[in-house]
C-alpha positions in Angstrom: 111.4 77.6 122.2 113.9 75.4 124.0 117.3 76.4 122.3 119.2 73.4 123.6 116.7 70.9 122.4 116.4 72.5 119.0 120.2 72.6 118.6 120.4 68.9 119.5 117.7 68.1 116.9 119.6 70.0 114.2 122.9 68.3 115.2 121.4 64.9 115.1 120.0 65.4 111.6 123.2 66.9 110.1 125.9 64.9 108.4 129.4 66.2 109.1 131.8 64.1 107.0 134.9 65.4 105.3 134.2 63.6 102.1 130.9 65.3 101.5 131.5 68.9 100.4 134.5 71.2 101.0 133.8 74.9 100.7 136.0 78.0 101.4 134.8 78.2 105.0 135.2 74.6 105.9 133.1 71.4 105.4 129.4 71.5 104.6 127.0 70.2 107.2 124.6 68.3 105.0 121.0 68.1 106.3 119.6 64.5 106.5 116.1 65.4 107.7 113.0 66.4 105.8 113.0 68.7 102.8 110.5 71.3 101.6 108.8 70.8 98.2 111.5 73.1 96.9 114.2 70.9 98.3 115.3 73.0 101.3 116.0 71.6 104.8 112.9 71.8 107.1 111.9 70.4 110.5 108.8 70.3 112.5 109.1 71.6 116.0 106.2 72.0 118.4 103.8 71.5 115.5 105.3 74.1 113.3 107.3 73.6 110.1 110.5 75.6 110.2 113.3 76.3 107.7 116.5 74.9 109.2 118.8 77.6 107.9 116.7 80.3 109.7 116.8 78.3 112.9 120.6 77.7 112.7 121.0 81.4 112.0 118.9 82.3 115.1 120.8 79.8 117.3 124.3 81.0 116.3 123.7 84.7 115.6 120.7 85.6 117.8 118.3 87.3 115.4 117.2 87.3 111.8 118.5 90.3 109.9 116.1 92.8 108.5 116.3 95.5 105.8 113.5 98.0 105.2 111.4 96.2 107.8 111.5 92.8 106.0 113.4 89.7 107.2 116.2 88.7 104.8 116.6 85.3 103.2 119.2 83.0 104.7 121.3 81.3 102.0 124.7 79.5 101.7 128.0 80.8 100.4 128.9 77.3 99.3 125.9 76.9 97.0 124.9 73.5 98.5 121.1 73.5 99.0 121.3 71.0 101.9 124.2 72.7 103.8 123.3 74.1 107.2 126.8 74.9 108.4 126.5 78.2 110.3 129.8 79.4 108.8 128.4 79.0 105.3 125.2 81.0 106.0 124.7 84.6 104.9 121.8 87.0 104.9 120.6 88.2 101.5 117.7 89.2 99.3 116.4 88.2 95.9 117.1 90.7 93.2 115.0 91.0 90.0 115.3 87.8 88.0 115.8 85.7 91.1 119.6 86.4 91.4 120.7 86.3 95.0 122.4 89.3 96.5 124.5 89.3 99.7 123.9 92.0 102.2 126.7 93.7 104.2 126.4 94.4 107.9 126.1 98.1 107.4 123.0 97.6 105.3 121.1 95.8 108.0 118.7 97.5 110.4 
């Protein structure tokens, strides 16, 4: 996968305006591209549909975190479904009842 090309695609399809959404870690980067049926940012790259948050995590942090052999969900701290700001992304898992749970670095493999 060409990291530079993919990073450029994500930057082109992201809105970075100060009047959009301010969170604790800076302004949200609102995705303007396609959305999944669940309303999450996606893109098609080399014929594959990819979740943008996972791609942004990979581009800025290098690998997807795992716990007990399973990849963790990438979610936002700001709570904005369309945000793809790398500073707002955290790894977590779904607890019973669908409540999200943050994972600390020492819990990762």
